PAZAGU-305537 format. One line per 10 residues: their letters; for each residue z, x, y of C-alpha. Coordinates in steps of 0.02 Angstrom, whole numbers, plus 50000, padded with zeros to 5 digits. Layout:
% residues N
a = Z/X/Y ~ ...
***
This chain:
% residues 615
msassselrl = 48842/49583/49171 ~ 48710/49585/49306 ~ 48752/49610/49489 ~ 48694/49433/49533 ~ 48805/49351/49402 ~ 48951/49459/49456 ~ 48926/49407/49637 ~ 48911/49225/49584 ~ 49076/49236/49490 ~ 49157/49316/49642
vagrvllail = 49096/49178/49757 ~ 49146/49041/49634 ~ 49318/49119/49618 ~ 49343/49124/49804 ~ 49288/48943/49822 ~ 49415/48893/49690 ~ 49545/48999/49778 ~ 49510/48911/49943 ~ 49537/48742/49859 ~ 49701/48798/49781
vawavgslcv = 49763/48874/49944 ~ 49720/48713/50038 ~ 49821/48617/49908 ~ 49971/48734/49919 ~ 49971/48746/50109 ~ 49950/48559/50127 ~ 50095/48529/50009 ~ 50205/48649/50107 ~ 50158/48563/50270 ~ 50208/48395/50197
saaflwtprg = 50374/48467/50142 ~ 50398/48542/50315 ~ 50372/48370/50393 ~ 50542/48318/50326 ~ 50622/48441/50447 ~ 50597/48314/50585 ~ 50563/48150/50492 ~ 50716/48039/50463 ~ 50743/48004/50279 ~ 50836/47865/50191
tfgmtagyga = 50953/47865/50042 ~ 51026/47738/49924 ~ 51174/47853/49894 ~ 51156/47876/49706 ~ 51076/47996/49581 ~ 51021/47963/49403 ~ 50952/48075/49266 ~ 50808/48053/49145 ~ 50925/47954/49033 ~ 50939/47823/49172
ivrgvdpgsp = 51126/47857/49182 ~ 51205/47861/49355 ~ 51271/48038/49380 ~ 51343/48022/49554 ~ 51376/47899/49694 ~ 51405/47950/49875 ~ 51561/47874/49954 ~ 51521/47743/50085 ~ 51340/47731/50029 ~ 51243/47571/49990
aaaagivkgd = 51264/47608/49804 ~ 51452/47625/49824 ~ 51459/47464/49926 ~ 51366/47375/49784 ~ 51500/47429/49660 ~ 51393/47555/49565 ~ 51497/47694/49487 ~ 51463/47854/49393 ~ 51418/47818/49212 ~ 51330/47653/49246
ridlkgtafd = 51159/47635/49167 ~ 50998/47578/49252 ~ 50911/47447/49147 ~ 50734/47514/49165 ~ 50647/47362/49092 ~ 50746/47249/49207 ~ 50699/47356/49358 ~ 50530/47332/49439 ~ 50402/47471/49412 ~ 50373/47496/49599
vrpyfigvta = 50555/47546/49631 ~ 50592/47653/49476 ~ 50525/47814/49555 ~ 50656/47796/49693 ~ 50798/47821/49570 ~ 50739/47925/49422 ~ 50628/48073/49384 ~ 50557/48173/49529 ~ 50616/48042/49651 ~ 50505/47978/49789
pvppgrsarl = 50563/47998/49969 ~ 50625/47833/50037 ~ 50614/47778/50220 ~ 50770/47709/50304 ~ 50781/47520/50286 ~ 50682/47512/50122 ~ 50757/47384/50003 ~ 50752/47398/49814 ~ 50814/47282/49677 ~ 50875/47361/49515
rivhdgqard = 50972/47305/49363 ~ 51135/47396/49329 ~ 51229/47391/49164 ~ 51418/47419/49179 ~ 51528/47408/49025 ~ 51390/47314/48935 ~ 51369/47187/49074 ~ 51202/47184/49167 ~ 51185/47129/49346 ~ 51051/47140/49479
vvlsavavne = 51091/47228/49642 ~ 50990/47250/49800 ~ 51010/47413/49893 ~ 50947/47449/50068 ~ 50919/47633/50111 ~ 51015/47702/50257 ~ 50966/47854/50360 ~ 51028/48017/50290 ~ 51163/48095/50397 ~ 51058/48243/50451
eeaprlslaf = 51158/48402/50454 ~ 51084/48567/50508 ~ 51135/48658/50348 ~ 51020/48553/50235 ~ 50880/48575/50360 ~ 50903/48761/50360 ~ 50901/48757/50170 ~ 50737/48661/50173 ~ 50665/48785/50300 ~ 50721/48928/50188
givsgsvfvi = 50632/48846/50042 ~ 50473/48825/50143 ~ 50476/49008/50194 ~ 50501/49052/50010 ~ 50354/48944/49961 ~ 50249/49027/50096 ~ 50289/49197/50021 ~ 50227/49135/49853 ~ 50066/49068/49928 ~ 50029/49222/50035
igatliflrq = 50057/49349/49897 ~ 49971/49249/49759 ~ 49818/49205/49863 ~ 49801/49379/49938 ~ 49801/49465/49768 ~ 49663/49352/49703 ~ 49561/49374/49862 ~ 49572/49563/49858 ~ 49534/49584/49675 ~ 49494/49452/49546
slatwgfglf = 49560/49498/49375 ~ 49659/49417/49235 ~ 49820/49487/49306 ~ 49791/49431/49486 ~ 49724/49260/49437 ~ 49871/49233/49320 ~ 50001/49278/49450 ~ 49905/49186/49587 ~ 49902/49025/49486 ~ 50087/49040/49456
cllanpvipa = 50121/49066/49642 ~ 50005/48928/49701 ~ 50036/48795/49568 ~ 50214/48822/49507 ~ 50284/48838/49683 ~ 50472/48814/49695 ~ 50455/48695/49844 ~ 50404/48529/49766 ~ 50316/48430/49903 ~ 50286/48245/49917
lsrfpsasah = 50113/48168/49926 ~ 50150/48113/50103 ~ 50303/48072/50204 ~ 50336/47900/50131 ~ 50205/47849/50004 ~ 50222/47699/49894 ~ 50316/47729/49732 ~ 50152/47711/49636 ~ 50063/47840/49743 ~ 50209/47958/49725
layvlfydvl = 50207/47939/49537 ~ 50019/47975/49533 ~ 50052/48134/49630 ~ 50193/48184/49512 ~ 50081/48159/49360 ~ 49945/48265/49439 ~ 50074/48398/49482 ~ 50136/48395/49301 ~ 49967/48463/49246 ~ 49947/48588/49387
qnagvigllv = 50119/48665/49368 ~ 50086/48699/49184 ~ 49926/48789/49231 ~ 50040/48898/49337 ~ 50160/48922/49192 ~ 50017/48983/49081 ~ 49961/49094/49225 ~ 50131/49180/49219 ~ 50100/49223/49035 ~ 49924/49285/49074
falnfprhln = 49995/49397/49209 ~ 50130/49466/49094 ~ 49999/49501/48960 ~ 49886/49600/49076 ~ 49998/49684/49203 ~ 49969/49824/49242 ~ 49858/49842/49088 ~ 49830/49755/48922 ~ 49926/49818/48770 ~ 49836/49798/48605
rkwrrnlvrl = 49968/49717/48494 ~ 49939/49590/48358 ~ 50068/49467/48421 ~ 49995/49479/48595 ~ 49820/49441/48529 ~ 49890/49290/48436 ~ 49979/49232/48594 ~ 49816/49243/48693 ~ 49733/49129/48564 ~ 49876/49005/48577
lpaifvvlaa = 49876/48993/48767 ~ 49757/48842/48777 ~ 49861/48749/48647 ~ 50023/48794/48738 ~ 49950/48725/48900 ~ 49898/48561/48818 ~ 50068/48538/48735 ~ 50167/48577/48893 ~ 50055/48470/49004 ~ 50061/48322/48883
wtlwidlaic = 50249/48341/48862 ~ 50280/48346/49049 ~ 50165/48198/49078 ~ 50253/48098/48944 ~ 50424/48129/49022 ~ 50373/48051/49188 ~ 50266/47914/49111 ~ 50404/47865/48990 ~ 50539/47850/49121 ~ 50436/47769/49260
vvavpvdlqn = 50300/47669/49169 ~ 50353/47635/48990 ~ 50535/47615/49046 ~ 50606/47723/48905 ~ 50748/47847/48938 ~ 50699/48024/48892 ~ 50852/48127/48929 ~ 50849/48228/48767 ~ 50660/48257/48775 ~ 50678/48320/48955
kllqavfgiv = 50818/48440/48909 ~ 50711/48508/48767 ~ 50565/48529/48887 ~ 50673/48631/49006 ~ 50727/48737/48858 ~ 50544/48767/48814 ~ 50508/48820/48993 ~ 50654/48940/48976 ~ 50575/49010/48818 ~ 50411/49035/48911
davaivllte = 50504/49131/49048 ~ 50589/49236/48914 ~ 50422/49275/48831 ~ 50351/49333/48999 ~ 50501/49448/49020 ~ 50482/49514/48842 ~ 50297/49550/48873 ~ 50331/49651/49029 ~ 50478/49740/48948 ~ 50368/49790/48802
tylagpqedr = 50235/49853/48923 ~ 50370/49954/49011 ~ 50436/50032/48850 ~ 50276/50053/48749 ~ 50147/50080/48885 ~ 50098/50245/48967 ~ 50240/50341/49047 ~ 50156/50337/49217 ~ 50166/50146/49219 ~ 50355/50141/49216
arlrwvlvgf = 50381/50172/49401 ~ 50254/50037/49438 ~ 50341/49911/49324 ~ 50522/49946/49364 ~ 50538/49831/49514 ~ 50424/49701/49437 ~ 50544/49690/49291 ~ 50690/49670/49410 ~ 50597/49531/49499 ~ 50556/49445/49335
yvglvgnfvg = 50734/49454/49270 ~ 50812/49392/49430 ~ 50676/49271/49487 ~ 50642/49186/49321 ~ 50826/49168/49282 ~ 50854/49090/49453 ~ 50703/48977/49427 ~ 50765/48921/49256 ~ 50941/48887/49316 ~ 50877/48790/49466
ntllytanla = 50758/48683/49363 ~ 50892/48651/49233 ~ 51016/48593/49364 ~ 50885/48489/49455 ~ 50797/48405/49310 ~ 50932/48390/49178 ~ 51088/48365/49283 ~ 50995/48284/49429 ~ 51126/48351/49548 ~ 51123/48363/49736
lpvwldnlli = 51151/48550/49739 ~ 51269/48624/49871 ~ 51175/48705/50013 ~ 51238/48881/49971 ~ 51188/48864/49788 ~ 51018/48793/49833 ~ 50985/48940/49951 ~ 51047/49065/49822 ~ 50929/48998/49688 ~ 50783/48999/49810
aldvtlpiav = 50824/49178/49859 ~ 50830/49229/49676 ~ 50666/49141/49642 ~ 50572/49226/49785 ~ 50618/49399/49719 ~ 50477/49375/49592 ~ 50327/49378/49711 ~ 50414/49504/49824 ~ 50441/49623/49678 ~ 50260/49608/49622
gyaivrhrvi = 50200/49631/49801 ~ 50311/49783/49821 ~ 50242/49862/49661 ~ 50064/49835/49720 ~ 50096/49898/49897 ~ 50211/50043/49852 ~ 50130/50099/49689 ~ 49954/50026/49708 ~ 49955/49946/49537 ~ 49784/49873/49575
didffvsrai = 49652/49961/49677 ~ 49694/49899/49852 ~ 49668/50004/50007 ~ 49828/50064/50089 ~ 49788/49981/50256 ~ 49764/49814/50167 ~ 49928/49840/50074 ~ 50020/49873/50236 ~ 49937/49720/50313 ~ 50006/49615/50169
vyalfttalv = 50182/49675/50204 ~ 50166/49643/50390 ~ 50097/49469/50357 ~ 50246/49427/50246 ~ 50375/49491/50369 ~ 50285/49409/50515 ~ 50280/49243/50422 ~ 50466/49253/50390 ~ 50501/49298/50572 ~ 50392/49156/50637
amfamidflf = 50481/49032/50525 ~ 50652/49098/50576 ~ 50613/49094/50763 ~ 50533/48922/50746 ~ 50692/48859/50665 ~ 50800/48939/50800 ~ 50689/48863/50934 ~ 50700/48694/50848 ~ 50890/48700/50837 ~ 50905/48764/51015
arlladfrls = 50793/48623/51077 ~ 50905/48500/50984 ~ 51058/48578/51066 ~ 50979/48567/51239 ~ 50930/48387/51208 ~ 51107/48344/51155 ~ 51176/48417/51316 ~ 51034/48336/51417 ~ 50990/48499/51502 ~ 50837/48513/51607
lfiealatig = 50661/48553/51548 ~ 50669/48711/51654 ~ 50813/48781/51553 ~ 50726/48735/51390 ~ 50569/48826/51449 ~ 50674/48980/51491 ~ 50753/48973/51320 ~ 50583/48962/51237 ~ 50517/49110/51337 ~ 50672/49208/51292
aaisfdavhk = 50644/49171/51108 ~ 50463/49229/51122 ~ 50515/49393/51206 ~ 50648/49420/51075 ~ 50520/49388/50937 ~ 50406/49522/51007 ~ 50547/49649/51012 ~ 50609/49604/50838 ~ 50431/49610/50769 ~ 50406/49787/50835
rvvrvvdefl = 50570/49841/50760 ~ 50524/49762/50593 ~ 50358/49857/50594 ~ 50452/50020/50621 ~ 50578/49979/50485 ~ 50439/49932/50363 ~ 50347/50094/50398 ~ 50506/50194/50375 ~ 50568/50105/50219 ~ 50410/50072/50120
frsrrvarer = 50292/50205/50186 ~ 50406/50348/50236 ~ 50348/50458/50092 ~ 50168/50436/50150 ~ 50211/50487/50326 ~ 50307/50639/50265 ~ 50161/50689/50151 ~ 50035/50668/50292 ~ 50138/50770/50415 ~ 50165/50907/50285
lervarampg = 49980/50923/50245 ~ 49935/50920/50429 ~ 50054/51065/50462 ~ 49982/51162/50317 ~ 49804/51129/50377 ~ 49848/51195/50551 ~ 49926/51353/50479 ~ 49796/51384/50344 ~ 49667/51479/50452 ~ 49799/51611/50488
ttnakavdet = 49821/51657/50305 ~ 49781/51841/50274 ~ 49754/51834/50086 ~ 49625/51734/49986 ~ 49744/51715/49840 ~ 49875/51639/49955 ~ 49743/51514/50016 ~ 49702/51470/49834 ~ 49883/51440/49789 ~ 49921/51342/49948
lvsepheala = 49769/51232/49927 ~ 49826/51186/49751 ~ 50015/51177/49772 ~ 50032/51085/49937 ~ 49935/50925/49892 ~ 50016/50931/49719 ~ 50191/50930/49792 ~ 50163/50823/49947 ~ 50076/50681/49853 ~ 50169/50706/49686
lvstalfrad = 50005/50734/49593 ~ 50010/50769/49406 ~ 49877/50904/49410 ~ 49771/51000/49536 ~ 49642/51137/49506 ~ 49531/51243/49620 ~ 49361/51307/49562 ~ 49283/51432/49680 ~ 49108/51506/49676 ~ 49103/51689/49626
engeafrrva = 49019/51821/49735 ~ 48850/51814/49650 ~ 48850/51622/49642 ~ 48824/51617/49455 ~ 48975/51507/49418 ~ 49125/51414/49490 ~ 49281/51491/49415 ~ 49456/51417/49411 ~ 49560/51525/49525 ~ 49719/51418/49538
avgwpagtre = 49788/51265/49450 ~ 49943/51161/49421 ~ 49957/51046/49269 ~ 49805/51121/49181 ~ 49867/51187/49012 ~ 49790/51330/48915 ~ 49624/51287/48836 ~ 49563/51178/48979 ~ 49404/51217/49072 ~ 49401/51378/49173
rldpndrlvl = 49219/51384/49226 ~ 49089/51264/49297 ~ 48905/51303/49284 ~ 48802/51293/49445 ~ 48696/51159/49360 ~ 48848/51056/49309 ~ 48826/50872/49354 ~ 48978/50873/49467 ~ 48922/51029/49560 ~ 48748/50957/49585
ehratrrivr = 48823/50795/49652 ~ 48926/50889/49780 ~ 48776/50994/49832 ~ 48675/50836/49857 ~ 48804/50733/49953 ~ 48934/50859/50019 ~ 49062/50717/50002 ~ 49215/50672/49898 ~ 49172/50611/49724 ~ 49277/50489/49622
ldelpwqsne = 49251/50546/49444 ~ 49258/50371/49368 ~ 49103/50329/49471 ~ 49006/50481/49410 ~ 48931/50505/49235 ~ 49026/50668/49213 ~ 49103/50701/49044 ~ 49205/50849/48986 ~ 49312/50876/48834 ~ 49404/51021/48914
lpvgaarptv = 49496/50928/49051 ~ 49681/50882/49052 ~ 49714/50714/48969 ~ 49820/50563/49012 ~ 49895/50555/49185 ~ 49843/50736/49218 ~ 49657/50698/49201 ~ 49570/50729/49368 ~ 49508/50575/49459 ~ 49446/50647/49624
siplgfrgev = 49341/50801/49666 ~ 49343/50867/49845 ~ 49212/50995/49897 ~ 49244/51153/50000 ~ 49098/51197/50110 ~ 49075/51369/50185 ~ 48928/51481/50224 ~ 48827/51320/50231 ~ 48850/51294/50044 ~ 48973/51211/49924
gglllcsgta = 49089/51357/49893 ~ 49222/51270/49790 ~ 49289/51110/49711 ~ 49467/51044/49715 ~ 49501/50927/49568 ~ 49651/50810/49589 ~ 49733/50686/49470 ~ 49832/50529/49511 ~ 50017/50534/49551 ~ 50164/50549/49432
hgeqmdpeet = 50197/50363/49463 ~ 50026/50313/49398 ~ 49939/50277/49564 ~ 49768/50341/49607 ~ 49742/50431/49772 ~ 49682/50307/49903 ~ 49547/50349/50031 ~ 49673/50397/50165 ~ 49762/50519/50049 ~ 49599/50598/49993
gwvehianaa = 49558/50616/50177 ~ 49718/50716/50203 ~ 49674/50830/50057 ~ 49496/50847/50121 ~ 49567/50901/50289 ~ 49669/51039/50209 ~ 49518/51087/50102 ~ 49413/51106/50261 ~ 49551/51213/50335 ~ 49549/51319/50177
atayeeleae = 49360/51337/50192 ~ 49385/51398/50370 ~ 49516/51521/50308 ~ 49397/51585/50174 ~ 49260/51608/50303 ~ 49378/51700/50421 ~ 49442/51809/50280 ~ 49262/51846/50228 ~ 49217/51881/50410 ~ 49368/51994/50428
strerlqale = 49321/52083/50267 ~ 49144/52102/50332 ~ 49210/52169/50497 ~ 49319/52293/50405 ~ 49172/52351/50300 ~ 49064/52366/50455 ~ 49200/52462/50542 ~ 49218/52576/50392 ~ 49030/52599/50389 ~ 49029/52634/50574
edvallrarl = 49166/52762/50550 ~ 49069/52840/50406 ~ 48912/52842/50513 ~ 49008/52919/50658 ~ 49079/53050/50541 ~ 48908/53087/50470 ~ 48837/53098/50644 ~ 48974/53218/50695 ~ 48942/53324/50544 ~ 48755/53319/50577
dearrartaq = 48782/53370/50758 ~ 48896/53509/50701 ~ 48767/53568/50575 ~ 48633/53563/50710 ~ 48739/53664/50830 ~ 48779/53789/50695 ~ 48596/53804/50654 ~ 48552/53823/50837 ~ 48683/53959/50857 ~ 48608/54055/50712
rpsegaaaiv = 48427/54053/50776 ~ 48442/54188/50916 ~ 48514/54320/50800 ~ 48381/54280/50674 ~ 48248/54304/50811 ~ 48322/54471/50873 ~ 48322/54538/50697 ~ 48140/54494/50685 ~ 48085/54610/50832 ~ 48186/54766/50788
pkpls = 48057/54904/50758 ~ 48047/54981/50589 ~ 48100/55163/50580 ~ 47963/55295/50567 ~ 47939/55372/50401
***
């Protein structure tokens, strides 16, 4: 694929993402509007079989004599009021009147109900606020993953988060029943796109497994989407337009959704068991999130759409909490184990955004409730302003504490690794043995970052080769020598920078395989040349080293290069000193020889002038 077409796909994907995010955020905002908008109720609930399942005491329905077990005659009830009583019911404003036909013990009668304002308690409002925060978590995580990296896995999970959101919004505060039904039908299609997205994610996270049944499932995904979308549409059309009860068909549909959730869990479980060993740590919490979140989602949908119950506040909050474990678990896996290639700083920003969103929502709710309390007691605006300022100050303090807790809980191992490598880098120049430098340079990053393998190749004295002088995780038979004209060596000599091996056309059949295969090469520069290479793999958990981590290792590699230079300089000084001592000794001996020779010359001269005896 050409660069231009790739960029075009990226731009098109982000445009589509912006549309989906606008849809999801707008829907959440509409749902949030019910926190302060008075709502009405007729005081009765009915399922998809048009059977009355519950009547609130003292409600308009109870006053009209409607009891549990009565049946709504759909054909005898006008189309424009059916969505108020059955299906995904439309919100009704206080004072709205509706005529419907009720069948009791085989006798049909028409009743007119007038909606009364819901007795607003704070517990249901808090439950709604909790649901909106949960929906926001879905939107933030799903949209962020797509924005950072567009792939089958991120698009699949993003569609699930954005389109199958647990907070079902209304089209507007109080639309007509017809407008609400149109929205519901549109949502029927969108939510099934999210359901298929969940399967796409499970098929490709963190990597695709080549299995026959998986390939067959991929081929069936379009057909599954069409069937589910048509089935869901028919349920709402049948009950609201055709006026046909569809209780059994709806229960079967919920069972099918449960099967889809189970298939997604089976896919991830198979990836966990049959995939590479290094993927297990990355999948562990995702599996927990899928088991808990999808079970909570299924139970909640079953209770809502088959029993049509007004769930107790505690149960509603529990199911929402279970549901939101799904995006949180996936986000945790990506932040903590870098399942996709996202920079650490971006990952930390994602976490801070999520916690900040939750804090903002919580403090907004506290401020709202406190304002209500002040209004009830008719306290002055001055006191309300003080309360608001106090809440803002408290938010700042809590936010700082949350940042510290997040750093300590999620990123403590990174901090410990960084501090350890920094200490080693400071101490490295004081090492008095080259072999100790070799072993430290290999073992410290290996242990601090939990790398699978690390190897150091250092140039020999004559510069004819780079020889492996220390290694961890490199078994016998792996490469022990790099030629000076090796592609990797030439790259380092040209750039003097870190090289990611997947970006370089460098092939070798003598490297460790699997998780131990090196992914990063860090140069050691001394004497103005590339004097060594440090090859590092990913971690035992399957993550690749991110730029910050490679920077830490590069820092310790630079410290090692300084240590090598100092050791070489010290060795040179020792040789010079030895030479100087030898020279001094030779000079002393030469001076001694000269003195001895000088001492011998007078006697030799006297002997020369002694007269010869006469014969």
